[in-house]
N, C-alpha and C positions, 0 to 999 in steps of 0.2 A: 622293689624300690628303685627309683631312678638314680642315675649317676650323680645328678645334681644334689640329691638328698643325702647320698652316702659320703660325698667328698669332704664336707665339713668335719664329720666324725674322724675320718682318716687323717685329715690335716691336723686335727686336735691331738690325736694320739702321737703323730709324728713330732709335733712341737713339744709335747710332754717328754717324749723319749730324748729329744735333742737337749732339752733343759736338764733332764736327769743325767745324761751322759756328760754334759758340761760340768755339772756340779760334782759328779764322781771324779772326773779328770782333775778338777781343782783340788779335791780332797786328797787324791793319790799324790799329786805333785807336792802339796803342802806336807804330806807325810814324808816323802822322799827328802825334802829340804830339811825337815826336822831331824831325820836320821843323819843326814850329812853334817849338820851343825853340831849335833850332840854326840854322835857315836863314831864318826869316820875321821881318821887322821887325813890331812891333806894328801891327795894322791892315791889313797886306798880305794879299792873297788867297792862300789855300792851295789848290793845284790838285790834281786827281786824278792828274796825271802825277807830281807830287812824292811823293804818298802811295804810288802803285803802285811807283815806283822804289825807295823805301825799304823797302817791304814785300816786294819781289820778286814782285809779282803783276801780271799784265797789267791794264790799266785796265778792260777789259770784265769781268775776273774780280772786280773789286771788288763789282760788283752781283749776283754770285751770293750774297753774304753781307749785302747791304744793299738795301733796296727801291729807293732812289734817293739822290740827293745830299743831300736833306734828312734822310733817315734816317741817313746817314753822319755828317753834320755834327752832328746832334742827339746821336748816340752819342758823338762826340768831346767835345762839351760836357759830357755827363753824366760821362764819365770824368775830365775836368778838375775838375768839381765834387766828384767823389769824392776826388780828391787834396787839394783844399782842405779838405773836411770832415775827412779823416784828419789833416791838419796842425793843425786847430783843436780836435780832440777833447780832447787832453790839456790845452789851455789852459782848457777849460770845467770842469775838475775843481774842486770846491768846497774848495780848499785856500788858505790865506792869508786875508787880510782881503778884504772886498768890493772895496775899491779895488785890491788886488792882482789880483783876478780880472779886473776891467775892464782894467787896464793890460796884463796878460799876454795877454788875448784880442786887444786892439787891436794890440799889438806883433806878435803872431804873424801877424795878417792883413796888416798893412802890410809885413812882411818877406816874406811869401809872394808878394804882388803884385810887390814889387820884384825878387824872384828869378825870377818867371815872367810877364814883361810880355806876351809874345805869347799865352800861354795865357789870360791875363786878358782881353785884347782880343777873342780869339776867342769866349770864353764869353759875352761881352756882345752879340755879334752876333745880329740877328734872323734866324734861319735857317728858322723855321717859324711858321705861324699857330697852332700848337697851344698850349694853355695847360693847366697851368703849364709853363713852360720849365724846363730843369735849373737855371738860375740862380735862378728864382723859388722852386723847391723848396728850394734851399740857403738862400735868404733866410728862408723859413718855418722851417727848422730852426734857424737862428740866433736868430730871434725867440722860438721856443719855449725855447731855452736862456736867453735873457735874461729871459723870464717866470719861469722857475724861479729865477733869481737874485733877482728882485724878491720872490718868495714867501719865499726864504731870508732876505732882509734883514728882512722883516716878522716872521719867526719869531724873529729875534735879539732884537727889542725887544718881543716878545709883542703886536704891534700888528696892526691889520687895517684894510682899506679898506672903504668903503661899497660896496654892490652896484653903484651907478652908477660909482664910480671903478674897480672891478674890470673893468667892461665897457669902460673906456677904456684899460686896460693894454695890450691887444693892439695897437690902432692906434698907441699911444705907442711901444712897443718896435719896431714895424715901421718907424716913422719914424726911430728911432735907428739901426737896421740900414741902411736905405737911405741915410740921411744920412752914416753912416760910410763906406759904399762909394762914395758920390758924392765925398766929400772925398778919399779915397784915389785915386780916378780922376783928379780934378783935379790933385792933387799929383804923381802919377806922370806926367802929361802935360806937366808943366813941364820946362824944359831948363836953361838957364844959371842962372836965378834960383832953382832949386829948393832948399828947405831940406833939411838933412841928414835921413836916415831916423830916427835916434834922436830928434832934436829934434821932428820932425813927429809921430812915434808918441806921444811923451809929451804933446805939446800936444793931439792929438786925444783921447787917453784921458782927459786932464784935463777937457776940455769935456764928454765923456760922463758922467764921474763927477760933475761939477757938476750935470748934469741929474738924475741919480739922487738926489743929496743935496737938490736943489731940490724935487723931488717930495715927498720925505719932510718937508722943512721946511714946505712949503705945507699939509701935512696934520697938522702937529704931531708928526711922527715923527723922532726923532733916530737916525741910523744910526751906531752905535759901530764902532770899528775892532777888531772881534772876529774871530778866525779862524773861517771858516765850518765847518771840520771839528769845531769844539767845540760846534756846535748839535746837540742831540739829534734823532734822526730823527723821533721821535714829535711833537716840537714843530713840526718843519717840516711834517708832514702836517696838523697842526691849523691851520696858517696858511693852508691852501688854502680858497678859498670853498666853501661848502656846495653852491652851485648848479652847480659844475663848470665855471665860465666860463673857467678856465685850462686845461681839459683839451682 
């Protein structure tokens, strides 16, 4: 038989194996996340025995679908980050006032952490020397969303920042994101003296909002309480710096 006749069969087997491997990886990752949520206290070690028992796979069978434990743990972390991202997507919608967006986003994140403490602790673990980690990638996504919000705020008042200030927006928002996550981590780690979720979320959102307002005030920019959905799209585009520093 010619090579041309045998190649389609080989390609078909390869595609079926790749799909099978993808499905099994997803099944194993879902099993690991179930064990984390149901059986593991935040910070406790997740074992391959627990994962394989939940997935119905022999422990040695796990590594038919993952290179090693690092690959498995990284895949679990990425799946957890995907869950967090999905939860936050709707809160990023530019509806309501700028303050509403800040409060909605912070509240969503605080509630997600409170509902998934073991997932949160697991995704924070240093399981690989590779960079960026799944959590770092998620942080970058959050920073991009906040940068977009800053641009929308400036569009509302038809204002702009100098080129030097634009170059500082990215590290500033990165600090906001990491600071928010650090505050939530500290709060969630408290026990008897922990403030209630609603009070903490409001307090944290207020502090972030004050930083946003403070930046505007320091540059002579007043941020009005105007619903973001009323801002014309063309105006928002004009508020972007010409040098592409926010892209």
